[in-house]
N, C-alpha and C positions, 0 to 999 in steps of 0.2 A: 183698589178700593179696600178700605178697612171696615170690617163689621165686628162689633163687640157685643157679646150676649149679656155680660154682666160687668158693671163698673163699680169697683169698691173704693172707698176713701177711708181707710182706717185712721183712727185718732191716736193710736199708740203702737209702739214696736211689737208688743206682744200680740195685739190684734192682727197686725200685718203678717206676722210670722204664722199665726194660725190660718189666716186666709191663704197665704202662699203655700203652706204645707198641704192644704186640702184642695188647692186649685187643680182643675183638670189639665191634662197635657196640652201644651200649646198656649197656656196663659202667659201673661207678661207683666212684669213690674214696670211702672213708669214713674218718672219724677219730672225732669224737664220735657221728656217725650219729644225731643227735637229730631230724633232719628227714626221713630217708629212709622210716621207717615211716609217718608221717602222709602223706607224698607218695604212698606206695603204696596206703594203705588208706582214705584219707579223701576220695577223689573227685578229687584233683588229677591222678592218673594211672590210677586204677582198679586192677584186679588186674594186676600186672606180673611178668614173668619177666626177671631180670637175668642175662646170661651170666656175669658175673664181678663180684665185689666185691673191691676191693683195699684192705685195712685198713692204714693207714700209722702206726698208734699205736705200733709197736715200733721206729720209726726214730729213732736217737739224734739225728741232725742236725735233727730237727723239734722237739726239746724244749728248754725253758729259754729264757732271754733274756740278752742282753749289752748293756752300756751303754758308749758311746764317743762322745766329742766332741759332746755335746749330743743324741745320737740313741739310741734304744733299739730293738734288733732283737728282736722277739717271734717265737719259733719257731712254726710252724704248729700245734703241739700245745698252745699256751697257751689255757687255758680261762677262762671268765668268772669263775669262783670265785677265780682268782688275784688279781684286782683288788680283792678284799675281804679277802684274807688276807696278801698279800705287801706288806710295808711299803715296799719300794723302788718297786714299781709304783704303789702308792697315792699316794705323795708326788710321783712324777715324772709321772704321768698322771692329774691330779686330776679330770678329768671321767669317767674310766672307772669308779670305784667307784659313782658316782651312776647310771650306765647299768647296771652289773652288778646292783645291788640290785633293779632292777625287771625284770631279764631272767629270764623264766620262773620256775623255782623252784630250791630248793637242789640237788635231784638233777640237774636238767638243766644247771645252771651248772657242775657238776663234770665234765660231759662235753662241753658245747657249746664249740666253739673260735671265736675271733674271726676267724681266716682262713676257716673254713668259712662263717661268716656273710657275709663279704665275697664269697666265690666264688658263693654262692647268688644274689647280686645282686637281692635283694628291694628294691623301692623304699622299704619301711617297715622295713628291718632296723634294729634298735636300735643295733647296733655301728657302723654306717657313719658317721653324723654325728660321733661323737667321734673316730674315726680320721681323718676328713677335716679336722676342726679341728686335729688334731695333725700336719698335713702328712704323712699316711701314704703310704708307697709299698709296694706288694706285690711280693714277690720271686717270680719264676717260674723254674723249672729245667726243662731238657730234656737229652736225650742227643744229643751231636753228635760223631761220630768216636770213639765209645767213651768220651768224657769228659763230665762234667756242665758244662753251660753255663748261666749265670744272667743274667737281666735284671730290671730293676726298673721299675715303672710307677706313677705317682701314682694313688692310689685313686680320686680324682675323675675320672680318665680311664679307669681300668680298667673301671669299670661303665658300660656303654653304654645300658642300659635294663633293664626287668624281665627277669631271668633271662639277661641277655646281658652278656658280658665280652669283653675282648680276648685272653683266654687261648687259646693255639693248641693244635691236636691234639698230644698227646704231652707237654704241659707239666703240671707239678704246682706248685701254690702252696706255697712252703716257709717263708715268713715274711712279716711286715709290719713295716716300720721306721717309727718315729714320732719326733717331737720330744720331748725331755724338756721338760716344762712345770713344772719345780720352782719353787716360789714363787708360782705362779698359783693363783687360785681357780677351781674348776670347778663346773659345773652340768649337769644333763641333765633335760629336760622331755619328757614323753610323755603322750599321751592315747589311750585306747581304751575299750572297754566296761568294762575294769578296768585297773589300773595294771600288773599282771603277768599271766603266763599268758594273754596275748592279743596278737594282732597289733596294732601301733600304727596309728592313723589318721594321726598325724603325730608327729614328734619333733624336738628341737632340742638341740644341744650348745653350751655356751659356756665359754670360757676367758678370764680377765681378769687382768691385772697392772697395779696402780696404781704410780705413781712413789713415791719414798721418802717423800714428804710425805703420801701417801694421797689427794691432791686431784686428780690428773690421770690420765687413761687413758694408760698407757704402751704396752700391747699388748692387743689384743682379737682373739679368734677366734670365729667363729660359723658353724655349719653346720646344715642342715636335712635331714630325711628325710620321705618321705611326701607331699611337695607337688609332685612331678613324677616323671618316669620314672627319674631318677638323682639322687644326692645333690647338694646345692647348698652352696657356700661363699658366704656373704653378704659379699663383698668391699667393696661400697659402704658398708654399715653399719660395717664395721671401719674403713675410711678416715675416715668421718665422726667416729668416736669417738677415734681415736688422737691424743694430744696435747691433747685438750680437757679442760676442767675437768669434774669429775664432778658432774652434776646430774641429778635425776630428770626434769626437763623435757626435757633432751637425750635421755635414755634413751627417754622416751615418743615423742619425735619420730622417732628412728631406728627404733624398733620399728614405728611406723606405716608407714614406707616399706618395711619388710621384707615387707609383705603383697604387694608387687608381684612377689615371687619365686615365688608360687604358680602352678604351671603345670598342676596336675591338672585333668582334665575333669570329675571327679565331686566333689560337695560342695565346690565351689570357694569359695563365700562362707564356709562354715563353716571351711575350712582357712585362709582369710585371717584370720579372727578369731582362730583358734588361734595362728597364727604371730605376730601382733602381741603377744598376751599371753605367748607362750613367749619371745620375744626380750626383752621387758621383764623378765619374771621371771628368765630365765636370766642376764641381765646383773647384776641386783640380787643374786641368790643367789651368783653367782661372786664378786662384790665382797665379799660378806659371808664367803665361804669362804676368802679368802686367809689363808694360815697365819701370815704375819709382818707384814702391813700392814693396818691398819684404814682402810677408805675413809672419806674426809671429804667429804660432800656440800656443795657451795657454799651451797645454800639449806637451812640447818640446820633450819628450822622445818617442813619437809615431813614428812609421814608416809607410809609405804608404802600402796599400794592394798590394800584387803581382798581 
């Protein structure tokens, strides 16, 4: 059961920062609030009494998105459903729709925010690998001398471990800024007891762009979740693929080496097998999902694995 002594709905970021800076220990910020009730009533925290809830959904500064110089700034109120309905987001962030479609259900996607998913810092958060693959940076705001000060931290460094981030007391996450990946093919792989409405065991995001001939890897982005205490960008695999001819043999070789990224202490062998298959499937699907270029495999006679 969740008991809240005070519920605040600030109308500006400055007001929210003042409330948050003065809030008693144990208070919480909420936006989509899709995680707080399960946290309170399903055993993760037991019955809890929260001194104050600060609801940031009415703050204009946290809404919407802007596109500039190859980067997209997503306000903290951006919800997962936006990646399934907004054409600009779908085409510029091509791995996010594949992540969003398996994120919970229709109702939760209308409420759950990407920034909230990042701040929770779950090792198996669905939204983290796609944001990491997009070179995401989280924006943090605080009050200093009566004015709002902001700083940005790469998401791969922002998350320090399960439930732990570099966010400081008094700070509020206000946005996440990511690369535009217009023209890339995207993919998202996830495994759990079900595909949605379940916490992932592991997940993988892939972004691929072939050259104009469709025969060479021009750029590759790969990120994993659920295989260690924090998200992982598979830089070695990316470097091995960039500039190389596209072949399924090469994809299989690189996928096999990705198993070494698994650092989890539980179900490690299982996760290694999952990662190998996810990287292979993610690369092949991302190649197939490119909007303007059809990938041309060097060894044309091959067929995809069943």
